[in-house]
C-alpha positions as CSV (number, residue, x, y, z in Angstrom):
1,X,22.4,93.3,-26.8
2,X,19.9,91.3,-28.8
3,X,18.0,88.4,-27.2
4,X,19.9,85.7,-29.1
5,X,23.4,87.0,-27.9
6,X,22.1,87.3,-24.4
7,X,21.0,83.7,-24.4
8,X,24.4,82.6,-25.7
9,X,26.3,84.4,-23.0
10,X,24.1,83.8,-20.0
11,X,25.4,81.4,-17.4
12,X,23.8,78.0,-17.4
13,X,21.3,77.4,-14.6
14,X,22.7,74.5,-12.6
15,X,20.1,72.4,-10.7
16,X,21.7,70.2,-8.0
17,X,21.3,66.5,-8.9
18,X,19.3,64.5,-6.5
19,X,21.3,61.4,-7.3
20,X,24.9,60.8,-6.5
21,X,27.3,57.8,-6.7
22,X,26.3,54.7,-4.7
23,X,27.4,54.9,-1.1
24,X,30.2,52.4,-0.2
25,X,31.1,50.3,2.8
26,X,34.1,48.2,3.7
27,X,33.6,44.5,2.8
28,X,34.2,43.3,6.3
29,X,31.7,45.8,7.7
30,X,29.2,44.8,5.1
31,X,29.5,41.1,6.0
32,X,29.1,41.9,9.7
33,X,26.1,44.1,9.1
34,X,24.4,41.5,6.9
35,X,24.9,38.8,9.5
36,X,23.5,41.1,12.1
37,X,20.4,41.9,10.0
38,X,19.8,38.2,9.3
39,X,20.2,37.4,13.0
40,X,17.7,40.1,14.0
41,X,15.3,38.9,11.3
42,X,15.6,35.3,12.5
43,X,15.1,36.3,16.2
44,X,12.0,38.3,15.4
45,X,10.5,35.5,13.4
46,X,11.3,32.7,15.8
47,X,10.1,34.7,18.8
48,X,6.5,34.6,17.6
49,X,6.3,31.4,15.6
50,X,3.9,29.9,18.1
51,X,2.4,33.0,19.5
52,X,-0.8,32.8,17.6
53,X,-3.4,30.1,17.1
54,X,-3.6,28.5,13.8
55,X,-6.3,30.1,11.6
56,X,-8.6,28.1,9.3
57,X,-6.3,28.2,6.3
58,X,-3.3,27.1,8.4
59,X,-5.4,24.2,9.8
60,X,-6.2,23.2,6.3
61,X,-2.5,23.2,5.4
62,X,-1.6,21.1,8.4
63,X,-4.4,18.6,7.6
64,X,-3.5,18.3,3.9
65,X,0.2,17.8,4.7
66,X,-0.8,14.6,6.4
67,X,-1.9,13.0,3.1
68,X,0.6,10.6,1.5
69,X,3.2,12.1,-0.9
70,X,1.7,10.2,-3.8
71,X,-1.8,11.6,-3.1
72,X,-0.5,15.1,-2.9
73,X,1.0,14.9,-6.4
74,X,-1.5,12.7,-8.2
75,X,-5.0,13.9,-7.1
76,X,-6.3,17.4,-8.0
77,X,-7.9,18.1,-4.6
78,X,-7.0,21.7,-4.3
79,X,-6.8,24.9,-6.3
80,X,-3.2,25.3,-5.1
81,X,-0.3,23.1,-6.3
82,X,1.3,20.5,-4.1
83,X,4.8,21.8,-3.5
84,X,4.2,23.8,-0.4
85,X,2.2,21.0,1.2
86,X,5.1,18.7,0.4
87,X,7.5,21.1,2.1
88,X,5.3,21.3,5.2
89,X,5.0,17.6,5.3
90,X,8.8,17.3,5.2
91,X,9.1,19.8,8.1
92,X,6.6,17.8,10.2
93,X,9.6,15.6,11.2
94,X,9.8,18.4,13.9
95,X,6.3,17.8,15.0
96,X,2.8,18.9,14.0
97,X,2.3,22.0,16.1
98,X,2.2,25.7,15.1
99,X,6.0,26.0,15.1
100,X,6.7,23.0,12.8
101,X,4.0,23.9,10.3
102,X,5.2,27.6,10.2
103,X,8.9,26.8,10.1
104,X,9.0,26.7,6.2
105,X,7.7,30.2,6.1
106,X,10.3,31.4,8.6
107,X,13.1,29.9,6.5
108,X,11.6,31.3,3.3
109,X,11.3,34.8,4.9
110,X,15.0,34.8,5.8
111,X,15.9,33.5,2.3
112,X,13.8,36.3,0.8
113,X,15.9,38.8,2.8
114,X,19.1,37.2,1.3
115,X,17.7,37.2,-2.2
116,X,16.5,40.8,-1.9
117,X,20.0,41.8,-0.6
118,X,21.7,40.1,-3.6
119,X,19.4,41.9,-6.1
120,X,19.7,45.2,-4.4
121,X,23.5,44.9,-4.3
122,X,23.6,44.4,-8.1
123,X,21.4,47.5,-8.6
124,X,22.5,50.0,-6.0
125,X,25.6,48.7,-4.2
126,X,26.2,47.4,-0.7
127,X,24.8,50.2,1.4
128,X,21.5,50.2,-0.4
129,X,21.4,46.4,-0.2
130,X,21.9,46.3,3.5
131,X,19.1,48.8,4.0
132,X,16.8,46.9,1.7
133,X,17.5,43.7,3.7
134,X,17.0,45.6,7.0
135,X,13.6,46.9,6.0
136,X,12.5,43.4,5.0
137,X,13.8,42.1,8.3
138,X,11.6,44.6,10.2
139,X,8.6,45.0,8.0
140,X,5.4,44.3,9.9
141,X,3.7,42.4,7.0
142,X,6.9,40.4,6.4
143,X,6.8,39.3,10.1
144,X,3.1,38.4,9.8
145,X,3.6,36.1,6.9
146,X,6.8,34.6,8.2
147,X,4.6,33.2,11.0
148,X,1.9,31.9,8.6
149,X,1.8,28.3,7.5
150,X,0.4,29.1,4.1
151,X,2.4,29.2,0.9
152,X,2.8,33.0,0.5
153,X,6.3,33.5,1.8
154,X,7.7,30.5,0.1
155,X,6.2,31.9,-3.1
156,X,7.7,35.3,-2.5
157,X,11.3,34.0,-2.2
158,X,10.9,31.9,-5.4
159,X,9.5,34.8,-7.4
160,X,12.3,37.1,-6.2
161,X,14.9,34.4,-7.1
162,X,13.4,34.2,-10.6
163,X,13.5,38.0,-11.0
164,X,17.1,38.3,-9.8
165,X,18.1,35.6,-12.3
166,X,16.3,37.5,-15.1
167,X,18.3,40.6,-14.3
168,X,21.5,38.5,-14.4
169,X,20.6,37.1,-17.8
170,X,19.9,40.6,-19.2
171,X,23.3,41.8,-17.8
172,X,25.1,38.9,-19.4
173,X,23.4,39.5,-22.8
174,X,24.3,43.2,-22.7
175,X,28.0,42.6,-21.7
176,X,30.6,43.9,-24.3
177,X,31.9,40.3,-24.7
178,X,29.4,38.1,-26.4
179,X,27.9,35.9,-23.6
180,X,29.0,32.2,-23.5
181,X,26.9,29.3,-22.5
182,X,28.9,29.0,-19.3
183,X,28.2,32.6,-18.3
184,X,24.5,32.1,-18.9
185,X,24.2,28.7,-17.4
186,X,24.1,29.7,-13.7
187,X,21.4,32.4,-13.9
188,X,19.4,30.2,-16.4
189,X,19.4,27.3,-14.0
190,X,18.4,29.5,-11.1
191,X,15.6,31.0,-13.1
192,X,14.3,27.7,-14.3
193,X,14.4,26.2,-10.8
194,X,12.8,29.1,-9.1
195,X,10.1,29.6,-11.8
196,X,9.1,25.9,-11.9
197,X,9.0,25.8,-8.1
198,X,6.9,29.0,-7.9
199,X,4.5,27.6,-10.5
200,X,4.0,24.5,-8.3
201,X,3.6,26.6,-5.2
202,X,0.9,29.0,-6.2
203,X,-1.0,29.8,-9.4
204,X,-0.4,33.5,-8.9
205,X,3.2,33.0,-10.0
206,X,2.0,32.7,-13.6
207,X,1.2,36.4,-13.6
208,X,4.4,37.3,-11.9
209,X,6.6,35.4,-14.3
210,X,4.9,36.5,-17.4
211,X,5.0,40.2,-16.5
212,X,8.5,40.0,-14.9
213,X,9.8,38.7,-18.2
214,X,7.9,41.5,-20.0
215,X,9.3,44.1,-17.6
216,X,12.9,43.0,-18.1
217,X,12.3,43.0,-21.9
218,X,10.8,46.5,-21.9
219,X,13.7,47.7,-19.8
220,X,16.2,46.3,-22.2
221,X,14.4,48.0,-25.1
222,X,14.7,51.3,-23.3
223,X,18.3,50.8,-22.3
224,X,19.9,48.9,-25.2
225,X,17.8,48.4,-28.2
226,X,20.6,46.7,-30.1
227,X,20.5,43.7,-27.7
228,X,16.7,43.3,-27.4
229,X,16.6,40.6,-30.1
230,X,19.2,38.6,-28.3
231,X,17.5,39.0,-25.0
232,X,14.2,38.1,-26.4
233,X,15.5,34.9,-27.8
234,X,17.2,34.1,-24.5
235,X,14.0,34.7,-22.6
236,X,12.1,32.4,-24.9
237,X,14.7,29.7,-24.5
238,X,14.7,30.2,-20.8
239,X,10.9,29.8,-20.5
240,X,10.5,26.8,-22.8
241,X,11.5,24.2,-20.2
242,X,9.6,26.1,-17.5
243,X,6.4,25.9,-19.6
244,X,7.0,22.3,-20.4
245,X,7.4,21.4,-16.7
246,X,4.3,23.4,-15.9
247,X,1.9,21.8,-18.5
248,X,0.9,18.8,-16.3
249,X,-0.3,21.3,-13.7
250,X,-2.2,23.4,-16.2
251,X,-4.6,20.5,-16.8
252,X,-5.2,20.4,-13.1
253,X,-5.8,24.2,-12.8
254,X,-8.6,23.9,-15.4
255,X,-10.4,21.4,-13.2
256,X,-9.9,23.3,-9.8
257,X,-10.3,27.0,-10.4
258,X,-14.0,26.9,-9.7
259,X,-13.0,26.1,-6.1
260,X,-11.9,29.7,-5.6
261,X,-14.9,32.0,-5.9
262,X,-15.4,33.7,-2.6
263,X,-13.5,37.0,-2.8
264,X,-15.3,40.2,-3.9
265,X,-13.6,42.7,-6.2
266,X,-11.9,45.6,-4.4
267,X,-12.8,49.1,-5.4
268,X,-10.1,51.7,-6.0
269,X,-10.2,53.1,-2.4
270,X,-10.2,49.6,-0.8
271,X,-7.3,48.4,-3.1
272,X,-5.2,51.5,-2.2
273,X,-5.8,50.9,1.5
274,X,-4.8,47.3,1.3
275,X,-1.6,48.3,-0.5
276,X,-0.8,50.9,2.1
277,X,-1.4,48.5,5.0
278,X,0.9,46.0,3.2
279,X,3.9,48.2,2.7
280,X,3.8,50.7,5.6
281,X,4.6,50.0,9.2
282,X,1.6,49.1,11.4
283,X,0.8,50.4,14.9
284,X,3.3,53.3,14.7
285,X,0.9,56.2,14.5
286,X,0.5,58.7,11.7
287,X,4.1,60.1,12.1
288,X,5.7,56.7,11.7
289,X,3.6,55.8,8.7
290,X,4.4,59.2,7.2
291,X,8.1,58.7,7.7
292,X,8.0,55.4,5.8
293,X,5.8,56.7,3.1
294,X,8.2,59.7,2.6
295,X,11.1,57.3,2.2
296,X,9.3,55.2,-0.3
297,X,8.2,58.3,-2.3
298,X,11.7,59.7,-2.3
299,X,12.9,56.3,-3.4
300,X,10.6,56.4,-6.3
301,X,12.0,59.8,-7.3
302,X,15.5,58.6,-6.9
303,X,14.6,55.6,-9.1
304,X,13.4,57.9,-11.9
305,X,16.2,60.4,-11.7
306,X,19.0,57.9,-11.3
307,X,18.5,56.6,-14.9
308,X,19.3,53.2,-13.5
309,X,17.0,51.1,-15.7
310,X,17.5,48.0,-13.7
311,X,16.5,49.8,-10.4
312,X,13.5,51.4,-12.1
313,X,12.4,48.0,-13.4
314,X,12.7,46.3,-10.0
315,X,11.0,49.1,-8.0
316,X,8.2,50.1,-10.4
317,X,7.3,46.5,-11.3
318,X,7.1,45.3,-7.7
319,X,5.7,48.4,-6.0
320,X,3.2,49.6,-8.7
321,X,2.8,47.4,-11.8
322,X,2.4,44.0,-10.3
323,X,-0.3,44.9,-7.7
324,X,-2.2,46.9,-10.3
325,X,-2.2,43.8,-12.6
326,X,-3.4,41.6,-9.7
327,X,-6.2,44.1,-9.0
328,X,-7.2,44.4,-12.7
329,X,-7.4,40.6,-13.1
330,X,-10.5,40.7,-10.9
331,X,-12.3,42.7,-13.6
332,X,-11.6,40.2,-16.3
333,X,-11.8,36.8,-14.5
334,X,-11.8,36.4,-10.7
335,X,-10.9,38.7,-7.9
336,X,-7.6,37.7,-6.2
337,X,-6.4,41.1,-4.9
338,X,-5.6,41.0,-1.2
339,X,-2.6,41.5,1.1
340,X,-1.2,38.0,0.6
341,X,-1.3,38.2,-3.2
342,X,0.6,41.5,-3.4
343,X,3.5,40.6,-1.1
344,X,6.1,41.4,-3.8
345,X,5.3,45.1,-2.9
346,X,7.3,44.5,0.2
347,X,10.4,44.1,-1.9
348,X,9.6,47.1,-4.0
349,X,9.1,49.3,-1.0
350,X,12.3,48.0,0.8
351,X,14.3,48.6,-2.4
352,X,13.0,52.1,-2.7
353,X,14.2,52.9,0.8
354,X,17.5,51.3,0.0
355,X,17.8,53.5,-3.0
356,X,17.4,56.6,-0.8
357,X,20.2,55.4,1.5
358,X,22.5,54.5,-1.4
359,X,21.9,57.1,-4.1
360,X,20.7,60.4,-2.6
361,X,23.4,62.9,-3.2
362,X,23.1,64.6,0.2
363,X,24.3,61.9,2.6
364,X,22.8,63.6,5.7
365,X,19.4,63.7,4.0
366,X,19.7,60.1,2.9
367,X,20.6,58.9,6.3
368,X,17.8,60.9,8.0
369,X,15.1,59.7,5.6
370,X,16.1,56.1,5.4
371,X,16.9,56.1,9.1
372,X,13.5,57.4,10.0
373,X,11.9,54.7,7.8
374,X,14.0,52.0,9.5
375,X,13.1,53.4,12.9
376,X,9.4,53.3,12.1
377,X,9.8,49.7,10.9
378,X,11.7,48.8,14.1
379,X,8.9,50.3,16.3
380,X,6.4,48.4,14.2
381,X,8.2,45.1,14.7
382,X,8.2,45.7,18.5
383,X,4.4,46.4,18.3
384,X,4.1,43.1,16.5
385,X,6.0,41.3,19.2
386,X,3.9,42.9,22.0
387,X,0.5,42.9,20.3
388,X,-2.7,42.2,22.2
389,X,-3.8,38.6,21.8
390,X,-7.3,39.8,21.4
391,X,-6.5,41.9,18.4
392,X,-8.6,40.6,15.5
393,X,-6.1,41.5,12.8
394,X,-2.4,41.8,12.1
395,X,-2.2,44.5,9.5
396,X,-4.5,43.2,6.7
397,X,-4.4,39.6,8.0
398,X,-7.2,38.1,10.1
399,X,-6.4,36.4,13.4
400,X,-8.6,33.6,14.7
401,X,-7.9,32.4,18.2
402,X,-9.2,28.8,18.0
403,X,-6.7,27.7,20.5
404,X,-8.1,29.8,23.3
405,X,-11.7,29.1,22.3
406,X,-11.2,25.3,22.5
407,X,-9.0,25.5,25.6
408,X,-11.8,27.3,27.5
409,X,-14.5,24.9,26.4
410,X,-15.4,21.5,27.9
411,X,-13.2,18.8,26.3
412,X,-14.4,15.4,27.6
413,X,-15.8,12.3,25.9
414,X,-19.3,13.6,26.8
415,X,-18.8,17.0,25.3
416,X,-18.9,18.3,21.7
417,X,-17.7,21.3,19.7
418,X,-20.4,22.3,17.2
419,X,-19.2,24.3,14.1
420,X,-21.2,26.1,11.4
421,X,-19.1,24.9,8.4
422,X,-16.7,22.1,7.6
423,X,-13.6,24.1,6.6
424,X,-12.8,24.7,10.3
425,X,-12.7,21.1,11.2
426,X,-8.9,20.6,10.8
427,X,-8.1,23.6,13.0
428,X,-10.4,22.6,15.8
429,X,-9.2,19.0,15.6
430,X,-5.7,20.3,16.2
431,X,-6.6,21.6,19.6
432,X,-9.4,19.2,20.7
433,X,-8.4,16.2,22.7
434,X,-11.5,14.2,23.7
435,X,-14.6,16.1,22.6
436,X,-16.4,15.2,19.4
437,X,-16.3,17.7,16.5
438,X,-19.7,18.3,14.9
439,X,-20.8,20.4,11.9
440,X,-24.3,21.8,11.4
441,X,-25.2,21.9,7.7
442,X,-27.7,24.3,6.0
443,X,-30.3,21.5,5.7
444,X,-30.4,21.1,9.5
445,X,-28.3,17.9,9.5
446,X,-25.5,17.5,12.0
447,X,-22.5,15.3,11.2
448,X,-19.6,14.2,13.3
449,X,-16.2,14.7,11.8
450,X,-12.8,13.2,12.7
451,X,-9.8,14.5,10.9
452,X,-9.7,11.3,8.9
453,X,-13.3,11.8,7.8
454,X,-12.4,15.4,6.7
455,X,-9.5,14.1,4.7
456,X,-11.6,11.5,3.0
457,X,-13.9,14.3,1.7
458,X,-11.4,17.1,1.0
459,X,-8.8,14.7,-0.4
460,X,-11.1,13.9,-3.2
461,X,-10.6,15.7,-6.6
462,X,-12.3,19.0,-6.7
463,X,-14.4,17.8,-9.7
464,X,-15.8,15.0,-7.5
465,X,-16.7,17.3,-4.6
466,X,-18.6,19.7,-6.8
467,X,-21.2,21.0,-7.6
468,X,-22.9,20.0,-4.4
469,X,-20.2,19.8,-1.7
470,X,-22.7,19.2,1.1
471,X,-24.2,16.2,-0.7
472,X,-20.7,14.8,-1.3
473,X,-19.9,15.2,2.4
474,X,-23.1,13.4,3.4
475,X,-22.4,10.6,1.0
476,X,-18.8,10.1,2.1
477,X,-19.6,10.2,5.8
478,X,-22.4,7.8,5.4
479,X,-20.1,5.4,3.6
480,X,-17.7,5.7,6.6
481,X,-20.4,4.7,9.0
482,X,-21.5,8.1,10.3
483,X,-25.1,8.9,10.9
484,X,-26.9,12.1,10.2
485,X,-28.1,13.8,13.4
486,X,-30.2,16.8,14.2
487,X,-29.8,19.5,16.8
488,X,-32.6,17.9,18.9
489,X,-30.5,14.7,19.1
490,X,-27.5,16.3,20.7
491,X,-28.7,17.1,24.3
492,X,-29.2,13.3,24.9
493,X,-25.7,12.5,23.6
494,X,-23.6,15.2,25.3
495,X,-23.4,16.9,28.7
496,X,-21.8,20.0,27.3
497,X,-22.1,21.4,23.7
498,X,-19.9,24.4,22.7
499,X,-20.6,26.3,19.5
500,X,-17.5,28.0,18.0
501,X,-18.0,30.3,15.0
502,X,-15.4,32.3,13.1
503,X,-16.6,35.8,12.5
504,X,-16.1,35.6,8.7
505,X,-18.5,32.6,8.4
506,X,-22.1,31.8,9.2
507,X,-23.2,35.3,10.3
508,X,-26.5,35.0,12.2
509,X,-28.6,32.0,11.2
510,X,-26.3,29.5,12.8
511,X,-26.4,31.0,16.3
512,X,-30.2,31.6,16.2
513,X,-30.9,28.1,15.1
514,X,-28.7,26.5,17.8
515,X,-30.1,28.8,20.5
516,X,-33.7,28.0,19.6
517,X,-33.1,24.3,19.4
518,X,-31.2,24.0,22.7
519,X,-33.6,26.3,24.5
520,X,-36.4,24.0,23.5
521,X,-34.4,21.1,25.0
522,X,-34.0,23.0,28.2
523,X,-30.3,23.7,27.8
524,X,-28.8,26.9,29.2
525,X,-25.9,29.0,27.9
526,X,-23.0,30.4,29.9
527,X,-23.0,33.4,27.7
528,X,-21.0,34.3,24.5
529,X,-17.3,34.3,24.8
530,X,-15.4,36.5,22.4
531,X,-11.8,35.8,21.2
532,X,-9.8,37.3,18.3
533,X,-11.8,36.4,15.2
534,X,-14.1,33.7,16.8
535,X,-16.9,33.5,19.3
536,X,-17.9,30.6,21.5
537,X,-20.9,29.7,23.6
538,X,-21.3,26.6,25.8
539,X,-24.7,25.0,26.4
540,X,-25.5,22.6,29.3
541,X,-28.5,21.4,31.3
542,X,-29.5,23.6,34.3
543,X,-27.4,23.1,37.4
544,X,-29.3,21.0,40.0
């Protein structure tokens, strides 16, 4: 037998396919499970909404939200747009404590679970969608940012909503029947609403929306080249009103971006570590992290072998492409890569695990791998609930226990809290009742701040505060009747003076200058007290 005839008659080698048909579940069971997942997610988020002290950025949010609505939308005082501050201000009808200011993030986190479920159901069916939502409900990083008063979780749900609408538009364009305006109207309105809201929540959304549109376009080119022109036209028409609505803020961005200049560019190893901390369960040991990583890697393989272009677009864009773009941006303009700016990775990782549960051909393997990942996430969520209050970080997010530091410091009309920088004033003012709040500036001057004083400075347009912020502060405070003091003036004014310093600011010079000045005045210290992310030290005259 010659070689050619042997090849013709040899039996074909059959490699078992990794991917099977999407797993199914009864509609009633699906509804019950989804309700249960949302209920567990809500319970986890509400249980810890007030557990941690505000950190400096949250204190900033709480203070800015007290500005009038007109000021929020007419004065370019911050590098971030005004929508999230407006939402927080609306929620302050429930109070001005930790719970009220964080409640928008809790609501947004639950909404993100629902949006992720809807996208996943379109791509991989109900079983995969339920697992995707369950992973998001339990993810450590998701819990951390659900209890964070900044705009990151609100931004996440808006970006996911825009992405889901883009997928729906692409599906409608590709449908055998030519799409009608009525069929395109709903996803187009959802996209426009989510996109505009995202652009007025955080400037990072510009990158997400541009590259999400590009990703959907590339996916369509791979899947159905005959419809790419129609989809391209549709995407242009979709984004025209979005761009038009965003143009007023573009002018503001150009005058405020210099206010963000403090983050160093991450190297490859550091960037990879931040990504892993973001998507993997925390505080579960190597075995738990490995189980989650295995599920994500298997999900990536399933994504590739399934030939499900929509699934591949969603997973690869959120889990790999978007964080890489955020990291690369730091090399061409300004570094912005950190855990909070790559939160869309959470959806990519959750969807990858959902793909394992829904599409792996061997159901026992699918259940074991996805189940192990869910178990690791559940253990991680319990670790989050029972964490040590002294822990200085939650995954990649810093903790600053200003509440305890202030509570254990003298708080009377004859006492003072002395800070090393002005950005912490709103957070300290949240917890101080009677003590004066003072700030020591690099020139040796000491200024008293009330929250109204702080808002008078930081409610100014960024262009008016710069280039010399300290000089602007001195000018505004002098106009408001404040007097410049020195460290040597303080012992005569106050019986107790407590310095509180966040560990990320004012490393050594502040403490040394204060200690020397107060020692010269005969004050004694009770010793340094250490809390999560901050240190405190109280000075007083010797006991008689």
